[in-house]
N, C-alpha and C positions, 0 to 999 in steps of 0.2 A: 504494500500500500504506500501511497505517496502522501507525505505530510504537507498539507496545504496551509501555508502561513500568510497568505495575502492579507493585508490590512492589520497585521499583528495577531491574527487568530492563531490559537495554539492547540485547539481541540478538534480540528477538521482533518479527516483522512479520506483520500480518494481511492476507491477500489480499482477504478478504471476511468476511461474518458479522457485520458491524457497521453502524451507521448514525450518521453525523455530523449534528448539528443545530445551528443558530445559535439562541441564546436571548438575552434581554436581558442575561444575565450572562456571555455568551461562548459559545464552542463547547462542546458536550457530545457524548459518544459513548455509545451503548448497544449492547449485544451481544445477538445472537439467543439464544444458549445459553451463559450465563456459566459454569455448572458444567461443561459439556462442554468449553469453551475452557480452563478451568483444568486439567482432567484431561489434556487433550491436550498442553498446554504442559509439564506435569509428566512425562508419558511421554517427550516429546522431550528434556527435561532429563536424565531417567534414562538415556536411550540415547545422548546426545551424546558424541562423543569429546572428549577433553581434560578438564582439571580444571574443576570447578564453581567459579563465582565465589561470593563471599560472598552476594550477592543471590540467586543461583540456589539455593544451599544453604538459605537462609532461606525461599525460595518453596516448596521441597519440604517443609521442616519445617512451615511454616504449612498447607500443603495436607493434611498428615498430622494436623493439629489437635494438634500437640505443642508445648508450651511449651519454652523453652530448658532449663528445669529437668528436665522429663520426658524430653526427648531426651538430656540429659546422663546421667540415670540409666540409660537404655536403652543408651547407648554406653560407660558406665563412666567418665564424666568430669564435670566441674563445669559448671554453667550459665554460669559466667564464661568457660570455654573455648569454649562454643558461641557466646556473644556476641562473643568476640574473633575467632573464625573468620569469623563473618558480617560483622563490621565491617572486618577487615583483608583478608579474601578468601584467606587462606592456610589451607585446610582440609587436614588430614593425609590422605594417600592412603587409608588404611583407613576413615576416617570418611566420606570422599567416596563410596567404594564402598558402605559400609553404608547411607547414607541413600538411595542409588539402589535398592539391593536391598530395603530395607524398603518403599519406595514401590511397587516392581514387585510384590512379594509381596502387598501389600494391594490393588492395583488391577488386576492382570492374572491371568488364569487359566492362560495357556499360555506365559508367559515361561520360557525354559529357563535353567538355570545356565550353559550355554555362552555365551549372550548376555551374561550378567552378567560372566563372565570376559573376554570380548572387550572389553566396555566398560572394565573395570579395566585391561586391557593398553593401551588407547588413551588413558588419562588423561594420560600424560606426552608423548604424541606430537603432539597437535593442540591448537591454541588458536584463538580468534576464530571461533567457529562461529555463524552466523546461523540462527535457528530461524524458519521461515516456516510460518504456520498458516493453513489455509483451511477454509471450511465448504462441504460438498456434501450436498445432500439431508438437511439437519438433522443432519449428522454431521461432526465436526471431524477433520481430518487434519493431519499435520505432515511437514515436509521439513527436512533439514539442508543448509546450504551454507557453504562456506568464505567468510568475509567478504572482500569485495573481489573475489571470484570467484563468480559466480552459478551455477557448476557444482554441481549438487545431489549430495549424498552419499546413499547408500541408507539408508532407515530401518532400524533394527536389528530 
């Protein structure tokens, strides 16, 4: 598996959907469907139990094409607050929930409020979740597993 660390993410692993090549400048990696991969990672982040890390929060914000300033306006806080949360990784529970909800509302049609509430309730219970992403028939899918334990959790 390939450890995908784009945007500072530390818990995303790709089963497939990428090609590694040696070049005169070192190893490079290309992805079959980068937009689909990013969308899939964001969906997994939005559904994962446990709190978002600062890097995960920033990844969702960036995928929404929101600056720190514009997200701050949307959430009713300053851009300095957003920067601090992303750097220190201590995102308030309500803002953690809201960034997930905003992403899901923008990128899914059938996500129900009950799923969002389940995610909110799991924020304090679970940590160290590994996101495993794979490509099948030109479609990306995700699975969640507790780190150190490859037992998969059900996708939300």
